[in-house]
VMD Tcl script that builds the backbone (N, CA, C; Angstrom):
set m [mol new atoms 525]
animate dup $m
set s [atomselect $m all]
$s set {name element resname resid chain x y z} {
  {N N MET 1 A 19.310 -10.724 -43.229}
  {CA C MET 1 A 20.072 -9.172 -42.900}
  {C C MET 1 A 19.670 -8.428 -44.345}
  {N N LYS 2 A 19.894 -8.976 -45.591}
  {CA C LYS 2 A 19.614 -8.000 -46.918}
  {C C LYS 2 A 18.231 -7.674 -46.812}
  {N N LYS 3 A 17.282 -8.362 -46.297}
  {CA C LYS 3 A 15.979 -8.125 -46.444}
  {C C LYS 3 A 15.753 -7.073 -45.573}
  {N N THR 4 A 16.295 -6.901 -44.137}
  {CA C THR 4 A 15.973 -5.812 -43.161}
  {C C THR 4 A 16.520 -4.487 -43.561}
  {N N ILE 5 A 18.014 -4.503 -44.538}
  {CA C ILE 5 A 18.400 -3.419 -44.967}
  {C C ILE 5 A 17.576 -2.834 -46.204}
  {N N GLY 6 A 17.039 -3.818 -46.998}
  {CA C GLY 6 A 16.107 -3.314 -47.953}
  {C C GLY 6 A 14.866 -2.542 -47.400}
  {N N ILE 7 A 14.446 -3.233 -46.412}
  {CA C ILE 7 A 12.942 -2.706 -45.794}
  {C C ILE 7 A 13.459 -1.543 -45.412}
  {N N ALA 8 A 14.598 -1.114 -44.344}
  {CA C ALA 8 A 14.930 0.122 -43.771}
  {C C ALA 8 A 15.219 1.098 -45.150}
  {N N ALA 9 A 15.886 0.794 -46.098}
  {CA C ALA 9 A 15.956 1.744 -47.345}
  {C C ALA 9 A 14.799 2.261 -47.869}
  {N N CYS 10 A 13.974 1.284 -48.141}
  {CA C CYS 10 A 12.813 1.500 -48.773}
  {C C CYS 10 A 11.773 2.755 -47.815}
  {N N ALA 11 A 11.582 2.368 -46.164}
  {CA C ALA 11 A 11.092 3.171 -45.569}
  {C C ALA 11 A 12.084 4.622 -45.552}
  {N N ALA 12 A 13.194 4.658 -45.596}
  {CA C ALA 12 A 13.983 5.864 -45.643}
  {C C ALA 12 A 13.257 6.729 -46.882}
  {N N ALA 13 A 13.312 6.012 -47.953}
  {CA C ALA 13 A 12.801 6.699 -49.181}
  {C C ALA 13 A 11.502 6.987 -49.134}
  {N N VAL 14 A 10.471 6.440 -48.516}
  {CA C VAL 14 A 9.023 7.130 -48.689}
  {C C VAL 14 A 8.961 8.163 -47.458}
  {N N PHE 15 A 9.826 8.169 -46.270}
  {CA C PHE 15 A 10.075 9.268 -45.286}
  {C C PHE 15 A 10.488 10.298 -46.157}
  {N N LEU 16 A 11.513 10.252 -46.889}
  {CA C LEU 16 A 12.291 11.587 -47.918}
  {C C LEU 16 A 11.191 12.066 -48.934}
  {N N LEU 17 A 10.494 11.230 -49.248}
  {CA C LEU 17 A 9.440 11.538 -50.164}
  {C C LEU 17 A 8.308 12.409 -49.624}
  {N N ALA 18 A 7.989 12.163 -48.626}
  {CA C ALA 18 A 6.888 12.434 -47.937}
  {C C ALA 18 A 7.339 13.935 -47.515}
  {N N ALA 19 A 8.646 14.124 -47.102}
  {CA C ALA 19 A 9.330 15.377 -46.475}
  {C C ALA 19 A 9.383 16.385 -47.605}
  {N N CYS 20 A 9.500 16.103 -48.679}
  {CA C CYS 20 A 9.791 16.973 -49.994}
  {C C CYS 20 A 8.564 17.046 -50.696}
  {N N ALA 21 A 7.420 16.524 -50.095}
  {CA C ALA 21 A 6.102 16.587 -50.771}
  {C C ALA 21 A 5.419 18.015 -50.061}
  {N N LYS 22 A 5.961 18.438 -48.793}
  {CA C LYS 22 A 5.421 19.447 -47.994}
  {C C LYS 22 A 5.986 20.658 -48.541}
  {N N GLU 23 A 5.336 20.969 -49.822}
  {CA C GLU 23 A 5.962 22.501 -50.237}
  {C C GLU 23 A 4.652 22.987 -51.047}
  {N N GLY 24 A 4.564 24.248 -51.215}
  {CA C GLY 24 A 3.359 24.808 -51.778}
  {C C GLY 24 A 2.209 24.888 -50.938}
  {N N PRO 25 A 1.033 24.609 -51.277}
  {CA C PRO 25 A -0.212 25.022 -50.353}
  {C C PRO 25 A -0.159 24.152 -49.563}
  {N N GLY 26 A 0.101 22.854 -49.315}
  {CA C GLY 26 A 0.336 21.705 -48.378}
  {C C GLY 26 A 1.063 22.274 -47.053}
  {N N LEU 27 A 2.130 22.864 -47.487}
  {CA C LEU 27 A 2.954 23.382 -46.322}
  {C C LEU 27 A 2.464 24.693 -45.400}
  {N N PHE 28 A 1.456 25.136 -45.868}
  {CA C PHE 28 A 0.904 26.426 -45.304}
  {C C PHE 28 A -0.530 26.128 -44.672}
  {N N LYS 29 A -1.272 25.440 -45.372}
  {CA C LYS 29 A -2.781 25.144 -44.987}
  {C C LYS 29 A -2.871 24.807 -43.655}
  {N N GLY 30 A -3.609 25.473 -42.539}
  {CA C GLY 30 A -3.929 25.145 -41.397}
  {C C GLY 30 A -4.740 26.164 -40.413}
  {N N ASN 31 A -4.807 26.048 -39.261}
  {CA C ASN 31 A -5.670 26.850 -38.498}
  {C C ASN 31 A -4.319 27.427 -37.215}
  {N N TYR 32 A -4.159 28.675 -37.179}
  {CA C TYR 32 A -3.274 29.246 -36.530}
  {C C TYR 32 A -3.790 30.344 -35.531}
  {N N THR 33 A -2.671 30.532 -34.596}
  {CA C THR 33 A -3.054 31.812 -33.855}
  {C C THR 33 A -1.711 32.679 -34.230}
  {N N PHE 34 A -2.331 33.962 -34.103}
  {CA C PHE 34 A -1.327 34.838 -34.692}
  {C C PHE 34 A -1.133 36.006 -33.980}
  {N N LYS 35 A -0.068 37.003 -33.929}
  {CA C LYS 35 A 0.040 38.309 -33.305}
  {C C LYS 35 A 0.789 39.091 -34.322}
  {N N THR 36 A 0.387 40.324 -34.608}
  {CA C THR 36 A 0.879 41.063 -35.755}
  {C C THR 36 A 1.428 42.400 -34.806}
  {N N SER 37 A 2.608 42.834 -35.180}
  {CA C SER 37 A 3.190 44.139 -34.620}
  {C C SER 37 A 4.316 44.728 -35.458}
  {N N GLY 38 A 4.627 45.985 -35.251}
  {CA C GLY 38 A 5.834 46.716 -35.846}
  {C C GLY 38 A 5.488 48.050 -35.903}
  {N N SER 39 A 6.022 48.645 -36.761}
  {CA C SER 39 A 6.315 50.289 -36.925}
  {C C SER 39 A 6.030 50.698 -38.421}
  {N N VAL 40 A 5.822 51.936 -38.654}
  {CA C VAL 40 A 5.981 52.461 -39.711}
  {C C VAL 40 A 6.760 53.940 -39.692}
  {N N SER 41 A 7.558 54.436 -40.803}
  {CA C SER 41 A 8.141 55.742 -40.645}
  {C C SER 41 A 7.180 56.329 -41.324}
  {N N ALA 42 A 6.870 57.631 -41.146}
  {CA C ALA 42 A 5.510 58.339 -41.621}
  {C C ALA 42 A 5.863 59.913 -41.382}
  {N N GLU 43 A 5.326 60.308 -42.512}
  {CA C GLU 43 A 5.331 61.939 -42.487}
  {C C GLU 43 A 4.054 62.387 -41.978}
  {N N LEU 44 A 4.260 63.149 -40.780}
  {CA C LEU 44 A 3.129 63.366 -40.218}
  {C C LEU 44 A 2.953 64.907 -40.080}
  {N N SER 45 A 1.641 65.354 -40.247}
  {CA C SER 45 A 1.266 66.816 -40.306}
  {C C SER 45 A 0.052 66.858 -39.356}
  {N N ILE 46 A 0.152 67.763 -38.084}
  {CA C ILE 46 A -0.863 67.641 -37.432}
  {C C ILE 46 A -1.505 69.213 -37.180}
  {N N GLU 47 A -2.836 69.080 -37.239}
  {CA C GLU 47 A -3.446 70.707 -37.288}
  {C C GLU 47 A -4.438 70.563 -35.979}
  {N N ASN 48 A -4.263 71.607 -35.167}
  {CA C ASN 48 A -5.171 71.653 -34.097}
  {C C ASN 48 A -5.160 73.199 -33.794}
  {N N THR 49 A -6.267 73.541 -32.776}
  {CA C THR 49 A -6.227 74.855 -32.322}
  {C C THR 49 A -4.938 75.703 -32.255}
  {N N ASP 50 A -3.862 74.944 -31.617}
  {CA C ASP 50 A -2.642 75.747 -31.606}
  {C C ASP 50 A -1.675 75.988 -32.666}
  {N N GLY 51 A -2.229 75.541 -33.953}
  {CA C GLY 51 A -1.575 75.580 -34.986}
  {C C GLY 51 A -1.268 74.299 -35.869}
  {N N SER 52 A -0.144 74.100 -36.352}
  {CA C SER 52 A 0.057 72.892 -37.246}
  {C C SER 52 A 1.691 72.678 -37.068}
  {N N SER 53 A 2.177 71.469 -37.067}
  {CA C SER 53 A 3.425 70.882 -37.010}
  {C C SER 53 A 3.546 69.892 -38.142}
  {N N SER 54 A 4.755 69.614 -38.581}
  {CA C SER 54 A 5.123 68.564 -39.373}
  {C C SER 54 A 6.320 67.905 -39.201}
  {N N SER 55 A 6.377 66.362 -39.183}
  {CA C SER 55 A 7.598 65.975 -38.994}
  {C C SER 55 A 7.556 64.688 -39.564}
  {N N THR 56 A 8.612 63.681 -39.616}
  {CA C THR 56 A 8.695 62.332 -39.946}
  {C C THR 56 A 9.055 61.513 -38.537}
  {N N LEU 57 A 8.327 60.672 -38.374}
  {CA C LEU 57 A 8.134 59.983 -37.181}
  {C C LEU 57 A 8.223 58.452 -37.257}
  {N N ASP 58 A 8.927 57.774 -36.318}
  {CA C ASP 58 A 8.671 56.131 -36.346}
  {C C ASP 58 A 7.428 55.888 -35.445}
  {N N LEU 59 A 6.274 55.534 -36.046}
  {CA C LEU 59 A 5.131 55.114 -35.144}
  {C C LEU 59 A 4.741 53.555 -34.962}
  {N N ASP 60 A 4.393 53.197 -33.993}
  {CA C ASP 60 A 4.275 51.967 -33.431}
  {C C ASP 60 A 2.877 51.559 -33.866}
  {N N LEU 61 A 2.471 50.249 -34.683}
  {CA C LEU 61 A 1.359 49.779 -34.919}
  {C C LEU 61 A 0.314 49.629 -33.436}
  {N N GLU 62 A -0.530 49.381 -33.411}
  {CA C GLU 62 A -1.473 48.855 -32.475}
  {C C GLU 62 A -1.188 47.133 -32.563}
  {N N THR 63 A -0.825 46.545 -31.652}
  {CA C THR 63 A -0.904 44.887 -31.963}
  {C C THR 63 A -1.863 44.411 -31.967}
  {N N GLU 64 A -2.196 43.352 -33.052}
  {CA C GLU 64 A -3.089 42.538 -33.203}
  {C C GLU 64 A -3.100 41.041 -32.970}
  {N N GLN 65 A -3.864 40.371 -32.349}
  {CA C GLN 65 A -3.787 39.033 -32.273}
  {C C GLN 65 A -5.129 38.300 -32.425}
  {N N GLY 66 A -4.861 37.029 -32.767}
  {CA C GLY 66 A -6.306 36.423 -33.063}
  {C C GLY 66 A -6.088 35.101 -33.729}
  {N N GLN 67 A -7.154 34.423 -34.402}
  {CA C GLN 67 A -7.319 33.515 -35.173}
  {C C GLN 67 A -6.749 33.720 -36.677}
  {N N MET 68 A -6.143 32.765 -37.005}
  {CA C MET 68 A -6.106 32.623 -38.628}
  {C C MET 68 A -6.289 31.447 -39.276}
  {N N ASP 69 A -6.777 31.402 -40.301}
  {CA C ASP 69 A -6.742 30.017 -41.180}
  {C C ASP 69 A -6.302 30.292 -42.572}
  {N N ILE 70 A -5.679 29.354 -43.095}
  {CA C ILE 70 A -4.838 29.409 -44.451}
  {C C ILE 70 A -5.350 28.274 -45.119}
  {N N LEU 71 A -6.207 28.687 -46.251}
  {CA C LEU 71 A -6.913 27.520 -46.804}
  {C C LEU 71 A -6.464 27.522 -48.426}
  {N N LYS 72 A -6.665 26.220 -48.886}
  {CA C LYS 72 A -6.225 26.255 -50.469}
  {C C LYS 72 A -7.481 26.669 -51.282}
  {N N THR 73 A -7.331 27.015 -52.370}
  {CA C THR 73 A -8.727 27.683 -53.085}
  {C C THR 73 A -9.036 26.504 -54.038}
  {N N GLY 74 A -8.088 25.440 -54.388}
  {CA C GLY 74 A -8.410 24.504 -55.258}
  {C C GLY 74 A -8.216 24.814 -56.533}
  {N N SER 75 A -7.611 25.919 -56.871}
  {CA C SER 75 A -7.291 26.351 -58.348}
  {C C SER 75 A -6.014 25.500 -59.091}
  {N N GLY 76 A -5.534 24.788 -58.076}
  {CA C GLY 76 A -4.302 24.025 -58.789}
  {C C GLY 76 A -2.805 24.912 -59.043}
  {N N ASP 77 A -3.168 26.192 -58.770}
  {CA C ASP 77 A -1.772 27.208 -59.034}
  {C C ASP 77 A -1.259 27.555 -57.745}
  {N N GLY 78 A -1.396 27.091 -56.689}
  {CA C GLY 78 A -0.984 27.388 -55.365}
  {C C GLY 78 A -1.532 28.529 -54.738}
  {N N GLY 79 A -2.886 28.674 -55.327}
  {CA C GLY 79 A -3.933 29.789 -54.566}
  {C C GLY 79 A -4.411 29.718 -53.372}
  {N N MET 80 A -4.384 30.448 -52.428}
  {CA C MET 80 A -4.709 30.323 -51.081}
  {C C MET 80 A -5.447 31.396 -50.627}
  {N N ILE 81 A -6.183 31.463 -49.405}
  {CA C ILE 81 A -6.946 32.386 -49.074}
  {C C ILE 81 A -6.528 32.457 -47.386}
  {N N VAL 82 A -6.185 33.591 -46.889}
  {CA C VAL 82 A -5.827 33.829 -45.616}
  {C C VAL 82 A -7.063 34.362 -44.834}
  {N N THR 83 A -7.512 34.046 -43.938}
  {CA C THR 83 A -8.528 34.758 -43.190}
  {C C THR 83 A -8.079 35.002 -41.707}
  {N N MET 84 A -8.128 36.308 -41.247}
  {CA C MET 84 A -7.639 36.495 -39.782}
  {C C MET 84 A -8.777 37.210 -39.062}
  {N N ASN 85 A -9.165 36.483 -37.854}
  {CA C ASN 85 A -10.103 36.960 -36.995}
  {C C ASN 85 A -9.417 37.629 -35.751}
  {N N VAL 86 A -9.382 39.023 -35.900}
  {CA C VAL 86 A -8.737 39.776 -34.882}
  {C C VAL 86 A -9.518 39.668 -33.581}
  {N N LEU 87 A -8.780 39.478 -32.440}
  {CA C LEU 87 A -9.500 39.262 -31.200}
  {C C LEU 87 A -10.002 40.660 -30.662}
  {N N GLY 88 A -11.373 40.722 -30.550}
  {CA C GLY 88 A -12.163 41.992 -30.269}
  {C C GLY 88 A -12.239 42.931 -31.150}
  {N N GLY 89 A -12.022 42.569 -32.319}
  {CA C GLY 89 A -11.757 43.408 -33.464}
  {C C GLY 89 A -12.488 42.722 -34.998}
  {N N ASP 90 A -11.638 43.202 -35.887}
  {CA C ASP 90 A -12.164 43.226 -37.445}
  {C C ASP 90 A -11.752 41.773 -37.896}
  {N N VAL 91 A -12.447 41.361 -39.013}
  {CA C VAL 91 A -12.021 40.180 -39.470}
  {C C VAL 91 A -11.608 40.550 -40.954}
  {N N ARG 92 A -10.567 40.027 -41.405}
  {CA C ARG 92 A -9.981 40.384 -42.662}
  {C C ARG 92 A -9.458 39.272 -43.539}
  {N N SER 93 A -9.775 39.051 -44.800}
  {CA C SER 93 A -9.086 38.195 -45.663}
  {C C SER 93 A -8.294 38.543 -46.892}
  {N N PHE 94 A -7.474 37.816 -47.273}
  {CA C PHE 94 A -6.734 38.115 -48.243}
  {C C PHE 94 A -6.087 37.195 -49.342}
  {N N ARG 95 A -5.867 37.050 -50.270}
  {CA C ARG 95 A -5.339 35.898 -51.129}
  {C C ARG 95 A -3.921 36.095 -51.039}
  {N N ALA 96 A -3.276 34.804 -51.263}
  {CA C ALA 96 A -1.804 34.663 -51.121}
  {C C ALA 96 A -1.618 33.361 -52.321}
  {N N ARG 97 A -0.435 33.077 -52.962}
  {CA C ARG 97 A 0.203 32.028 -53.378}
  {C C ARG 97 A 1.108 31.297 -53.116}
  {N N ALA 98 A 1.215 30.261 -53.037}
  {CA C ALA 98 A 2.184 29.443 -52.401}
  {C C ALA 98 A 3.013 28.922 -53.654}
  {N N GLU 99 A 4.492 29.244 -53.388}
  {CA C GLU 99 A 5.456 29.283 -54.423}
  {C C GLU 99 A 6.768 28.373 -53.571}
  {N N GLY 100 A 6.664 26.930 -53.824}
  {CA C GLY 100 A 7.620 26.209 -53.273}
  {C C GLY 100 A 7.530 26.509 -51.852}
  {N N SER 101 A 8.526 26.650 -51.155}
  {CA C SER 101 A 8.710 27.053 -49.597}
  {C C SER 101 A 8.093 28.592 -49.442}
  {N N SER 102 A 7.560 29.427 -50.209}
  {CA C SER 102 A 7.267 30.895 -49.792}
  {C C SER 102 A 5.944 30.993 -50.006}
  {N N LEU 103 A 5.084 31.781 -49.193}
  {CA C LEU 103 A 3.909 32.113 -49.397}
  {C C LEU 103 A 3.891 33.727 -49.808}
  {N N ILE 104 A 3.530 33.910 -51.084}
  {CA C ILE 104 A 3.198 35.338 -51.628}
  {C C ILE 104 A 2.016 35.935 -51.288}
  {N N VAL 105 A 2.129 37.175 -50.370}
  {CA C VAL 105 A 0.835 38.001 -50.113}
  {C C VAL 105 A 0.449 38.836 -51.251}
  {N N GLU 106 A -0.556 38.435 -51.624}
  {CA C GLU 106 A -0.948 39.566 -52.732}
  {C C GLU 106 A -1.526 40.793 -52.085}
  {N N PRO 107 A -1.464 41.970 -52.497}
  {CA C PRO 107 A -1.653 43.394 -52.187}
  {C C PRO 107 A -3.266 43.409 -51.700}
  {N N PHE 108 A -3.624 43.837 -50.693}
  {CA C PHE 108 A -5.096 43.806 -50.218}
  {C C PHE 108 A -5.012 45.319 -49.227}
  {N N ASP 109 A -6.189 45.804 -49.036}
  {CA C ASP 109 A -6.515 46.938 -48.366}
  {C C ASP 109 A -6.877 46.786 -47.333}
  {N N THR 110 A -6.477 47.272 -46.215}
  {CA C THR 110 A -6.922 47.257 -44.726}
  {C C THR 110 A -6.792 48.478 -43.999}
  {N N LYS 111 A -7.155 48.507 -42.763}
  {CA C LYS 111 A -6.828 49.881 -41.890}
  {C C LYS 111 A -5.970 49.539 -40.846}
  {N N ILE 112 A -5.065 50.335 -40.443}
  {CA C ILE 112 A -4.000 50.083 -39.382}
  {C C ILE 112 A -4.447 51.256 -38.189}
  {N N LYS 113 A -3.911 50.960 -37.143}
  {CA C LYS 113 A -3.960 52.170 -36.075}
  {C C LYS 113 A -2.512 52.358 -35.690}
  {N N LEU 114 A -2.343 53.734 -35.562}
  {CA C LEU 114 A -0.739 53.935 -35.383}
  {C C LEU 114 A -0.973 54.862 -34.008}
  {N N GLN 115 A -0.015 54.450 -33.070}
  {CA C GLN 115 A 0.058 55.248 -31.942}
  {C C GLN 115 A 0.626 56.691 -32.024}
  {N N ILE 116 A -0.067 57.636 -31.803}
  {CA C ILE 116 A 0.763 59.101 -32.061}
  {C C ILE 116 A 1.186 59.814 -30.683}
  {N N ALA 117 A 2.150 59.856 -30.124}
  {CA C ALA 117 A 2.780 60.152 -28.863}
  {C C ALA 117 A 1.855 61.685 -28.407}
  {N N ARG 118 A 1.364 61.523 -27.159}
  {CA C ARG 118 A 0.649 63.146 -27.062}
  {C C ARG 118 A -0.726 63.493 -27.790}
  {N N HIS 119 A -1.103 62.760 -28.963}
  {CA C HIS 119 A -1.886 62.798 -29.628}
  {C C HIS 119 A -3.189 61.737 -29.598}
  {N N GLY 120 A -2.839 60.547 -29.563}
  {CA C GLY 120 A -3.958 59.399 -29.710}
  {C C GLY 120 A -3.429 58.456 -30.773}
  {N N THR 121 A -4.690 57.893 -31.205}
  {CA C THR 121 A -4.565 56.844 -32.108}
  {C C THR 121 A -5.058 57.292 -33.513}
  {N N ALA 122 A -4.332 57.195 -34.461}
  {CA C ALA 122 A -4.448 57.527 -36.022}
  {C C ALA 122 A -5.047 56.121 -36.473}
  {N N ILE 123 A -5.964 56.189 -37.362}
  {CA C ILE 123 A -6.643 54.924 -38.006}
  {C C ILE 123 A -6.567 55.654 -39.598}
  {N N ILE 124 A -5.914 54.997 -40.448}
  {CA C ILE 124 A -5.557 55.179 -41.842}
  {C C ILE 124 A -5.702 53.654 -42.755}
  {N N ASP 125 A -6.320 54.003 -43.839}
  {CA C ASP 125 A -6.264 53.002 -45.029}
  {C C ASP 125 A -4.706 52.712 -45.479}
  {N N VAL 126 A -4.410 51.619 -45.398}
  {CA C VAL 126 A -3.166 50.990 -46.494}
  {C C VAL 126 A -3.510 49.956 -47.255}
  {N N THR 127 A -2.330 49.802 -48.183}
  {CA C THR 127 A -2.372 48.623 -48.920}
  {C C THR 127 A -1.198 47.740 -48.437}
  {N N ALA 128 A -1.531 46.366 -47.928}
  {CA C ALA 128 A -0.455 45.636 -47.586}
  {C C ALA 128 A -0.109 44.549 -48.361}
  {N N SER 129 A 1.430 44.012 -48.350}
  {CA C SER 129 A 1.480 43.009 -49.364}
  {C C SER 129 A 2.898 42.398 -48.643}
  {N N GLY 130 A 3.389 41.345 -49.063}
  {CA C GLY 130 A 4.511 40.831 -48.311}
  {C C GLY 130 A 4.697 39.217 -48.703}
  {N N SER 131 A 5.431 38.527 -47.929}
  {CA C SER 131 A 5.848 37.073 -47.867}
  {C C SER 131 A 5.799 36.588 -46.674}
  {N N ALA 132 A 5.745 34.979 -46.898}
  {CA C ALA 132 A 5.994 34.431 -45.615}
  {C C ALA 132 A 6.567 33.082 -45.862}
  {N N LYS 133 A 7.405 32.765 -44.532}
  {CA C LYS 133 A 8.009 31.259 -44.744}
  {C C LYS 133 A 7.530 30.577 -43.445}
  {N N ARG 134 A 7.625 29.208 -43.619}
  {CA C ARG 134 A 7.245 28.278 -42.414}
  {C C ARG 134 A 8.584 27.739 -42.084}
  {N N TYR 135 A 8.749 27.707 -40.551}
  {CA C TYR 135 A 9.475 27.429 -39.810}
  {C C TYR 135 A 9.099 26.429 -38.927}
  {N N GLY 136 A 9.019 25.164 -39.028}
  {CA C GLY 136 A 8.330 24.183 -37.994}
  {C C GLY 136 A 7.029 24.267 -38.071}
  {N N ASP 137 A 6.464 24.616 -36.721}
  {CA C ASP 137 A 5.013 24.907 -36.685}
  {C C ASP 137 A 4.443 26.413 -36.719}
  {N N VAL 138 A 5.637 27.342 -37.223}
  {CA C VAL 138 A 5.533 28.594 -37.227}
  {C C VAL 138 A 5.499 29.327 -38.612}
  {N N VAL 139 A 4.873 30.212 -39.055}
  {CA C VAL 139 A 4.813 30.906 -40.345}
  {C C VAL 139 A 5.206 32.414 -39.791}
  {N N ILE 140 A 5.980 32.912 -40.713}
  {CA C ILE 140 A 6.643 34.258 -40.159}
  {C C ILE 140 A 6.420 35.104 -41.479}
  {N N PHE 141 A 5.300 36.061 -41.197}
  {CA C PHE 141 A 5.004 37.020 -42.471}
  {C C PHE 141 A 5.994 38.246 -42.394}
  {N N ASP 142 A 6.570 38.716 -43.429}
  {CA C ASP 142 A 7.002 40.122 -43.340}
  {C C ASP 142 A 6.134 40.864 -44.295}
  {N N LEU 143 A 5.608 41.830 -43.743}
  {CA C LEU 143 A 4.723 42.630 -44.509}
  {C C LEU 143 A 5.072 44.007 -44.599}
  {N N VAL 144 A 4.680 44.640 -45.788}
  {CA C VAL 144 A 5.008 45.977 -46.217}
  {C C VAL 144 A 3.573 46.643 -46.169}
  {N N TYR 145 A 3.568 48.041 -45.767}
  {CA C TYR 145 A 2.497 48.692 -45.535}
  {C C TYR 145 A 2.545 50.113 -46.425}
  {N N GLU 146 A 1.723 50.551 -47.237}
  {CA C GLU 146 A 1.987 51.616 -47.952}
  {C C GLU 146 A 0.677 52.243 -47.845}
  {N N GLY 147 A 0.622 53.672 -48.045}
  {CA C GLY 147 A -0.530 54.422 -48.139}
  {C C GLY 147 A -0.451 55.727 -47.293}
  {N N GLU 148 A -1.618 56.543 -47.376}
  {CA C GLU 148 A -1.627 57.670 -46.451}
  {C C GLU 148 A -3.052 57.940 -46.231}
  {N N GLY 149 A -3.260 58.743 -45.412}
  {CA C GLY 149 A -4.743 59.099 -44.867}
  {C C GLY 149 A -4.976 60.260 -43.994}
  {N N VAL 150 A -6.030 60.622 -43.662}
  {CA C VAL 150 A -6.386 61.896 -42.833}
  {C C VAL 150 A -7.282 61.133 -41.716}
  {N N SER 151 A -6.756 61.307 -40.460}
  {CA C SER 151 A -7.704 60.841 -39.415}
  {C C SER 151 A -7.553 61.900 -38.211}
  {N N GLU 152 A -8.971 62.161 -37.595}
  {CA C GLU 152 A -9.237 62.917 -36.380}
  {C C GLU 152 A -8.981 62.211 -35.208}
  {N N ILE 153 A -7.928 62.862 -34.374}
  {CA C ILE 153 A -7.589 62.246 -33.293}
  {C C ILE 153 A -8.250 63.730 -32.201}
  {N N GLY 154 A -9.013 63.451 -31.513}
  {CA C GLY 154 A -9.636 64.669 -30.476}
  {C C GLY 154 A -9.893 65.710 -31.263}
  {N N GLU 155 A -9.100 66.633 -30.787}
  {CA C GLU 155 A -9.591 68.111 -31.593}
  {C C GLU 155 A -8.443 68.336 -32.657}
  {N N SER 156 A -7.657 67.401 -32.997}
  {CA C SER 156 A -6.596 67.560 -34.044}
  {C C SER 156 A -6.849 66.731 -35.157}
  {N N THR 157 A -6.463 67.175 -36.336}
  {CA C THR 157 A -6.486 66.562 -37.292}
  {C C THR 157 A -5.030 65.938 -37.958}
  {N N ALA 158 A -4.811 65.049 -38.291}
  {CA C ALA 158 A -3.680 64.139 -38.487}
  {C C ALA 158 A -3.574 63.704 -39.934}
  {N N GLU 159 A -2.544 64.165 -40.911}
  {CA C GLU 159 A -2.369 63.707 -42.053}
  {C C GLU 159 A -1.113 62.949 -42.009}
  {N N VAL 160 A -1.218 61.436 -42.429}
  {CA C VAL 160 A 0.054 60.499 -42.281}
  {C C VAL 160 A 0.061 59.941 -43.435}
  {N N LYS 161 A 1.467 59.988 -44.004}
  {CA C LYS 161 A 1.771 59.239 -45.213}
  {C C LYS 161 A 3.063 58.442 -45.091}
  {N N ILE 162 A 2.676 56.825 -45.244}
  {CA C ILE 162 A 3.877 56.155 -44.834}
  {C C ILE 162 A 5.116 56.195 -45.636}
  {N N CYS 163 A 6.124 56.125 -45.475}
  {CA C CYS 163 A 7.595 56.335 -46.172}
  {C C CYS 163 A 8.267 54.812 -45.926}
  {N N ASP 164 A 7.921 54.069 -44.754}
  {CA C ASP 164 A 8.559 52.588 -44.818}
  {C C ASP 164 A 8.000 52.028 -43.774}
  {N N SER 165 A 7.998 50.429 -43.694}
  {CA C SER 165 A 7.566 49.786 -42.720}
  {C C SER 165 A 8.395 48.825 -42.350}
  {N N SER 166 A 8.143 48.492 -41.236}
  {CA C SER 166 A 8.593 46.935 -40.630}
  {C C SER 166 A 7.775 46.267 -39.765}
  {N N VAL 167 A 7.146 45.399 -40.484}
  {CA C VAL 167 A 5.792 44.433 -39.752}
  {C C VAL 167 A 5.996 43.114 -39.990}
  {N N GLN 168 A 5.946 42.554 -38.885}
  {CA C GLN 168 A 5.586 41.079 -38.700}
  {C C GLN 168 A 4.697 40.638 -38.378}
  {N N CYS 169 A 3.919 39.361 -38.767}
  {CA C CYS 169 A 2.976 38.450 -38.039}
  {C C CYS 169 A 3.654 37.348 -38.012}
  {N N ILE 170 A 3.301 36.942 -36.604}
  {CA C ILE 170 A 3.763 35.342 -36.296}
  {C C ILE 170 A 2.725 34.377 -36.247}
  {N N ALA 171 A 2.732 33.464 -36.999}
  {CA C ALA 171 A 1.592 32.477 -36.765}
  {C C ALA 171 A 1.755 31.382 -36.250}
  {N N LYS 172 A 1.418 30.463 -35.082}
  {CA C LYS 172 A 1.776 29.564 -34.734}
  {C C LYS 172 A 0.634 28.481 -34.857}
  {N N LEU 173 A 0.849 27.361 -35.622}
  {CA C LEU 173 A 0.151 26.498 -35.827}
  {C C LEU 173 A -0.688 25.755 -34.876}
  {N N ASN 174 A -2.133 25.569 -34.605}
  {CA C ASN 174 A -3.000 25.209 -33.486}
  {C C ASN 174 A -2.819 23.676 -33.534}
  {N N ASP 175 A -2.800 22.890 -32.450}
  {CA C ASP 175 A -2.902 21.528 -32.321}
  {C C ASP 175 A -4.074 20.956 -32.698}
}
mol reanalyze $m
mol bondsrecalc $m
mol representation Tube
mol addrep $m
């Protein structure tokens, strides 16, 4: 009886140690399917043949989905590289740093597509940063977009300056 209790206690201790070891890069490393969506608040100025207009609007991002890989860099400092292969679109990569149970996204440059009612889609350059947490087999990224740019939309010119953003990327671990 004592031997059985001892074996059970050892097994429980090994299980607890293994569960605690899943922090840092090992917690996030893997191949995922992702979807990114959200919105930005932006100061928008549009010029066309009818004149110009200016306002602050909430603009939806064009939704992206595809495959994501989160890889260790091997540097021993929690460094990771995240690659995103957007379905029917671009490929991007950026650096991140695993700190305990969080993944800190280092600032990186990218392009976003914004849906502007009655005008079309504006494409602007932004700097993205943020953080992520893992919940079971899902990693949730909370991203911040900053930037401004000019985009030609049909016969109009749109100047966009991002004031605030609410963007999430949900990544589910592939089997």
